MARSE-929066 format. One record per residue: residue number from 1; x, y negated, z negated of N, C-alpha, C, CB in turn. Coordinates in Angstrom, 1 decimal. Glycine has a CB too. Layout:
BEGIN
  resi  n.east  n.north    n.up  ca.east  ca.north   ca.up  c.east  c.north    c.up  cb.east  cb.north   cb.up
   NUM       X        Y       Z        X         Y       Z       X        Y       Z        X         Y       Z
...
end
This chain:
BEGIN
  resi  n.east  n.north    n.up  ca.east  ca.north   ca.up  c.east  c.north    c.up  cb.east  cb.north   cb.up
     1    45.3     45.0   115.6     45.1      45.9   116.7    45.5     45.2   117.8     43.8      46.3   116.9
     2    46.2     45.9   118.8     46.6      45.2   120.0    46.3     46.2   121.1     48.2      44.7   120.0
     3    45.3     45.8   122.0     45.0      46.6   123.1    45.2     45.8   124.3     43.6      47.0   123.0
     4    45.9     46.2   125.3     46.2      45.5   126.5    45.2     46.1   127.6     47.7      45.8   127.0
     5    44.8     45.2   128.5     43.9      45.5   129.6    44.7     45.4   130.9     42.7      44.6   129.6
     6    44.6     46.4   131.8     45.3      46.2   133.1    44.2     45.7   134.0     45.9      47.5   133.6
     7    44.7     45.3   135.2     43.8      44.8   136.2    42.8     45.8   136.6     44.6      44.4   137.4
     8    43.0     47.0   136.5     42.1      48.0   137.0    40.9     48.2   136.0     42.8      49.2   137.2
     9    41.1     47.6   134.8     40.2      47.9   133.7    40.5     49.0   132.8     38.9      48.1   134.3
    10    41.5     49.8   133.0     42.0      50.9   132.2    42.8     50.1   131.0     42.9      52.0   133.0
    11    42.7     50.7   129.9     43.3      50.0   128.8    44.6     50.8   128.2     42.3      49.7   127.8
    12    45.4     50.2   127.6     46.5      51.0   127.0    46.5     50.6   125.5     47.8      50.6   127.8
    13    46.4     51.6   124.7     46.4      51.3   123.2    47.9     51.2   122.8     45.6      52.4   122.2
    14    48.2     50.1   122.1     49.6      49.9   121.6    49.6     50.0   120.1     50.1      48.5   122.0
    15    48.5     49.5   119.5     48.4      49.8   118.1    47.0     49.5   117.6     49.4      48.8   117.3
    16    46.4     50.7   117.2     45.1      50.6   116.6    45.0     50.9   115.0     44.1      51.4   117.3
    17    46.3     51.0   114.5     46.4      51.4   113.1    45.7     50.6   112.0     47.8      51.3   112.8
    18    45.5     49.2   112.4     44.8      48.4   111.4    43.2     48.5   111.5     45.3      46.9   111.6
    19    42.8     49.2   112.5     41.3      49.5   112.7    41.0     50.5   111.8     41.0      50.0   114.1
    20    39.6     50.4   111.2     39.1      51.5   110.3    38.4     52.5   111.2     38.1      50.8   109.3
    21    37.8     52.2   112.3     37.0      53.1   113.2    37.4     52.9   114.6     35.6      52.8   113.0
    22    37.3     54.0   115.2     37.3      54.0   116.8    36.0     54.7   117.2     38.7      54.7   117.4
    23    35.5     54.4   118.4     34.4      55.0   119.0    34.9     55.9   120.0     33.5      54.0   119.6
    24    34.6     57.2   120.0     34.9      58.2   121.1    33.8     58.4   122.0     35.4      59.6   120.6
    25    34.0     58.4   123.2     32.9      58.6   124.1    33.3     60.0   124.9     32.8      57.4   125.2
    26    32.6     61.0   124.6     32.7      62.3   125.1    31.8     62.6   126.1     32.6      63.3   124.2
    27    31.7     63.7   126.9     30.7      63.9   128.0    30.0     65.3   127.9     31.3      63.8   129.3
    28    28.7     65.3   128.0     27.9      66.5   128.1    28.2     67.2   129.5     26.3      66.2   128.0
    29    27.7     68.4   129.7     27.8      69.2   130.8    27.3     68.4   132.1     27.1      70.5   130.7
    30    26.2     67.7   131.9     25.6      66.9   132.9    26.3     65.6   133.2     24.2      66.6   132.4
    31    27.4     65.3   132.4     28.0      64.1   132.6    27.6     62.8   131.8     28.0      63.8   133.9
    32    26.7     63.0   131.1     26.1      61.9   130.2    26.9     61.7   129.1     24.7      62.2   129.7
    33    27.4     60.4   128.8     28.3      60.1   127.7    27.5     60.1   126.4     28.8      58.7   127.9
    34    28.3     60.6   125.3     28.0      60.6   123.9    29.0     59.8   123.1     27.9      62.1   123.4
    35    28.5     58.9   122.5     29.4      57.9   121.6    29.3     58.2   120.2     29.1      56.3   121.9
    36    30.4     58.4   119.5     30.6      58.6   118.2    31.6     57.9   117.4     30.8      60.0   118.0
    37    31.2     57.1   116.4     32.3      56.3   115.7    33.0     57.4   114.6     31.7      54.8   114.8
    38    34.3     57.3   114.6     35.0      58.1   113.7    36.2     57.4   113.0     35.5      59.4   114.4
    39    36.6     58.0   111.9     37.8      57.6   111.2    39.0     58.2   111.9     37.9      58.0   109.6
    40    40.2     57.6   111.8     41.3      58.2   112.4    42.6     57.6   111.8     41.3      57.9   113.8
    41    43.7     58.2   112.1     45.0      57.6   111.9    45.9     57.7   113.0     45.6      58.1   110.7
    42    46.8     56.7   113.2     47.7      56.8   114.4    49.1     57.0   114.0     47.5      55.6   115.2
    43    49.8     57.8   114.9     51.2      58.0   114.6    51.8     58.2   116.1     51.4      59.4   113.7
    44    52.7     57.2   116.2     53.5      57.3   117.5    52.6     57.3   118.8     54.4      58.5   117.6
    45    51.5     56.6   118.8     50.8      56.5   120.0    49.7     57.5   120.1     51.6      56.7   121.2
    46    49.7     58.6   119.1     48.6      59.6   119.1    47.7     59.3   117.9     49.3      61.0   119.0
    47    46.4     59.4   118.3     45.3      59.3   117.2    44.9     60.6   116.7     44.1      58.6   117.8
    48    44.7     60.7   115.6     44.3      61.9   114.8    42.9     61.7   114.1     45.3      62.3   113.7
    49    42.0     62.6   114.5     40.6      62.5   114.2    40.1     63.9   113.6     39.8      62.0   115.6
    50    39.6     63.8   112.4     39.1      65.1   111.8    37.5     65.0   112.1     39.4      65.1   110.1
    51    37.0     66.3   112.4     35.6      66.5   112.7    35.2     68.0   112.4     35.4      66.2   114.2
    52    34.0     68.2   112.5     33.5      69.6   112.1    33.8     70.5   113.2     32.0      69.6   111.7
    53    34.3     71.8   113.0     34.7      72.8   113.9    33.5     73.0   114.9     35.0      74.1   113.1
    54    32.3     72.9   114.4     31.1      73.3   115.2    30.4     72.0   115.7     30.0      74.3   114.4
    55    31.1     70.9   115.7     30.4      69.5   116.0    30.3     69.5   117.5     31.2      68.2   115.4
    56    29.3     68.6   118.0     29.1      68.5   119.3    30.3     68.0   120.1     28.0      67.6   119.6
    57    31.1     67.1   119.4     32.2      66.5   120.2    33.2     67.7   120.4     32.8      65.3   119.3
    58    33.4     68.5   119.5     34.5      69.6   119.7    34.0     70.5   120.9     34.7      70.4   118.4
    59    32.6     70.8   120.8     32.1      71.7   122.0    32.4     70.9   123.3     30.5      72.1   121.9
    60    32.0     69.6   123.3     32.3      68.9   124.6    33.6     68.8   125.0     31.8      67.6   124.5
    61    34.6     68.6   124.1     36.0      68.3   124.3    36.6     69.7   124.7     36.7      67.6   123.0
    62    36.2     70.9   124.3     36.7      72.2   124.7    36.4     72.3   126.3     35.9      73.4   123.9
    63    35.3     71.8   126.6     34.8      72.1   128.1    35.4     71.0   128.9     33.1      72.0   128.2
    64    35.6     69.8   128.4     36.2      68.5   129.1    37.0     67.6   128.2     35.0      67.6   129.8
    65    38.4     67.7   128.2     39.2      67.1   127.2    39.3     65.5   127.6     40.6      67.8   127.3
    66    38.6     65.0   128.6     38.8      63.7   129.0    37.7     62.9   128.2     38.6      63.5   130.5
    67    38.1     61.8   127.7     37.2      60.9   126.9    37.7     59.5   127.0     37.2      61.3   125.5
    68    36.9     58.5   126.5     37.2      57.1   126.3    37.1     56.8   124.9     36.3      56.2   127.1
    69    37.9     55.7   124.4     37.8      55.3   123.1    37.8     53.8   123.1     39.0      55.8   122.3
    70    37.4     53.2   122.0     37.4      51.8   121.8    37.5     51.6   120.3     36.3      51.2   122.5
    71    38.1     50.4   119.9     38.0      50.1   118.5    36.5     49.8   118.2     39.0      48.8   118.1
    72    36.1     50.1   117.1     34.7      49.8   116.7    34.4     49.5   115.2     33.8      50.8   117.1
    73    33.2     49.2   114.9     32.8      49.2   113.5    32.1     50.5   113.2     31.9      48.0   113.2
    74    31.7     50.6   111.8     31.2      51.8   111.3    29.9     52.2   112.1     30.9      51.7   109.9
    75    29.2     51.3   112.5     27.9      51.5   113.3    28.2     51.9   114.7     27.1      50.3   113.3
    76    29.3     51.9   115.1     29.6      52.2   116.5    29.5     51.2   117.6     28.8      53.3   116.8
    77    29.6     49.9   117.1     29.6      48.9   118.0    31.0     48.5   118.4     29.0      47.8   117.5
    78    31.4     48.7   119.8     32.7      48.5   120.2    33.2     47.1   119.9     32.9      48.7   121.5
    79    34.5     46.9   119.5     35.2      45.7   119.2    36.2     45.3   120.2     35.7      45.8   117.9
    80    36.5     46.2   121.1     37.4      45.9   122.2    37.2     46.7   123.5     38.8      46.1   121.7
    81    38.2     46.6   124.3     38.0      47.3   125.7    38.1     48.8   125.4     39.3      47.0   126.8
    82    37.5     49.6   126.4     37.5      51.1   126.4    38.9     51.5   127.0     36.3      51.7   127.3
    83    39.4     52.6   126.5     40.7      53.1   126.9    40.5     54.6   127.3     41.7      52.9   125.8
    84    41.0     55.0   128.4     40.9      56.3   128.9    41.9     57.2   128.0     41.4      56.3   130.5
    85    41.5     58.4   127.5     42.3      59.2   126.8    42.0     60.7   127.1     42.0      58.9   125.4
    86    42.9     61.6   126.5     42.7      63.0   126.7    42.8     63.6   125.2     43.7      63.7   127.8
    87    42.0     64.6   124.9     42.2      65.2   123.6    42.5     66.6   123.7     40.9      65.0   122.8
    88    43.4     67.0   122.6     43.9      68.4   122.4    43.5     68.7   121.0     45.4      68.6   122.7
    89    43.8     70.0   120.6     43.4      70.3   119.2    44.7     70.6   118.5     42.4      71.5   119.1
    90    44.8     70.2   117.1     46.0      70.1   116.4    46.4     71.6   115.9     45.9      69.1   115.2
    91    47.6     71.8   115.9     48.1      73.1   115.3    48.1     72.9   113.8     49.6      73.4   115.8
    92    48.4     74.1   113.0     48.3      74.0   111.5    49.2     72.9   110.9     48.7      75.4   111.0
    93    50.5     72.6   111.4     51.3      71.7   110.9    50.7     70.2   111.2     52.7      71.9   111.4
    94    50.4     70.0   112.3     49.8      68.7   112.8    48.5     68.3   112.0     49.4      68.8   114.3
    95    47.7     69.4   111.6     46.4      69.3   111.0    46.8     68.8   109.6     45.6      70.7   111.0
    96    47.7     69.5   108.9     48.1      69.2   107.5    48.5     67.7   107.4     49.3      70.2   107.1
    97    49.4     67.3   108.3     50.0      65.9   108.2    48.9     65.0   108.5     51.1      65.7   109.2
    98    48.0     65.2   109.5     46.9      64.3   109.8    45.9     64.2   108.6     46.2      64.7   111.0
    99    45.5     65.3   108.0     44.6      65.3   106.9    45.2     64.5   105.6     44.1      66.8   106.4
   100    46.5     64.7   105.4     47.2      63.9   104.3    47.1     62.5   104.7     48.6      64.2   104.1
   101    47.4     62.1   105.9     47.4      60.6   106.3    46.1     60.0   106.3     48.0      60.4   107.7
   102    45.1     60.9   106.6     43.7      60.4   106.5    43.3     60.1   105.0     42.7      61.4   107.1
   103    43.7     61.0   104.2     43.3      60.9   102.8    44.1     59.6   102.3     43.7      62.3   101.8
   104    45.2     59.2   102.7     46.0      58.1   102.3    45.3     56.8   102.8     47.4      58.2   102.7
   105    44.9     56.8   104.0     44.3      55.7   104.7    42.9     55.2   104.1     44.1      56.0   106.1
   106    42.1     56.4   103.9     40.7      56.2   103.4    40.3     56.3   102.0     40.0      56.9   104.1
   107    41.3     56.8   101.3     41.4      56.8    99.8    40.0     57.3    99.2     41.7      55.2    99.3
   108    39.4     56.6    98.4     38.1      57.0    97.6    37.1     57.4    98.5     37.5      55.9    96.7
   109    36.9     56.7    99.6     35.8      57.0   100.6    36.1     58.5   101.2     35.9      55.8   101.9
   110    37.3     58.7   101.5     37.8      60.2   101.9    37.3     61.2   101.0     39.3      60.3   102.0
   111    37.7     60.9    99.6     37.3      61.8    98.7    35.8     62.0    98.5     37.9      61.4    97.5
   112    35.1     61.0    98.6     33.7      61.1    98.5    33.1     61.8    99.6     33.2      59.7    98.3
   113    33.5     61.6   100.9     33.0      62.2   101.9    33.4     63.8   101.9     33.5      61.6   103.2
   114    34.5     64.1   101.5     35.0      65.5   101.3    34.1     66.2   100.2     36.5      65.5   100.9
   115    33.8     65.5    99.1     33.0      66.1    98.1    31.6     66.4    98.8     32.9      65.2    96.8
   116    31.0     65.4    99.5     29.6      65.6   100.0    29.7     66.8   101.0     29.1      64.3   100.8
   117    30.8     67.0   101.8     31.0      68.0   102.7    31.0     69.3   102.1     32.1      67.9   103.5
   118    31.7     69.5   100.9     31.8      70.7   100.2    30.4     71.1    99.5     32.9      70.6    99.1
   119    29.7     70.0    99.0     28.3      70.3    98.5    27.4     71.0    99.5     27.7      69.1    98.0
   120    27.6     70.3   100.7     26.7      70.8   101.9    27.2     72.0   102.6     26.4      69.7   102.9
   121    28.4     72.5   102.1     29.0      73.8   102.7    29.7     73.5   104.0     27.9      75.1   102.8
   122    30.1     72.3   104.3     30.7      72.0   105.6    32.2     72.0   105.3     30.2      70.5   106.2
   123    32.8     73.1   105.3     34.3      73.2   104.9    35.1     73.5   106.2     34.6      74.4   103.9
   124    34.5     73.9   107.3     35.2      74.1   108.6    35.6     72.7   109.3     34.4      75.1   109.6
   125    36.8     72.5   109.5     37.1      71.3   110.0    38.2     71.4   111.2     37.6      70.4   108.9
   126    38.2     70.6   112.1     39.2      70.5   113.2    39.8     69.2   113.3     38.5      71.0   114.4
   127    41.0     69.2   113.6     41.8      67.8   113.9    41.9     67.7   115.4     43.3      67.8   113.2
   128    41.5     66.6   115.9     41.7      66.3   117.3    43.0     65.4   117.4     40.4      65.6   118.1
   129    43.7     65.7   118.4     44.8      64.8   118.9    44.4     64.0   120.1     46.1      65.5   119.2
   130    44.2     62.7   120.0     43.7      61.9   121.1    44.9     61.0   121.6     42.6      61.0   120.6
   131    45.3     61.3   122.9     46.3      60.6   123.4    45.8     59.6   124.5     47.4      61.5   124.0
   132    45.8     58.3   124.2     45.5      57.3   125.1    46.3     57.5   126.5     45.7      55.9   124.5
   133    45.7     57.4   127.7     46.4      57.4   128.9    46.8     56.1   129.2     45.8      58.0   130.0
   134    48.3     55.9   129.3     48.8      54.6   129.5    48.8     54.2   131.0     50.2      54.4   128.9
   135    48.7     53.1   131.3     48.6      52.5   132.7    49.8     51.4   132.8     47.1      51.8   133.0
   136    50.3     51.3   133.9     51.3      50.4   134.1    50.7     49.0   134.3     52.1      50.7   135.3
   137    51.3     48.0   133.6     50.7      46.6   133.6    51.4     45.9   134.6     50.7      45.9   132.3
end
């Protein structure tokens, strides 16, 4: 991972692909942050994250696409500086590519989580495109 920090404190993600988790910080209507560790894949500066269509983070991001992210561990403890970012929702083609790449990256864990989701009836999924906001250094 290589994350650069500017003098203003805003970070620029140059490569998070070796990380297993990132922490997303999204915001409630009242402005309070909600932090969630997630799996992701990175391609050409964009991070792709799968989540449930009805999840809280999807609801919050539809209302406010601004977020922060940081490399983290699976428990959500940040391992690096926070980076300002914006999220959008993947189209069908982007979704398919992202899901294939997530399956490759996480392998058996991915298959086990998907099995668990199917058993619980959680088959609706959304792919987020998270684009770090770059800053001049």
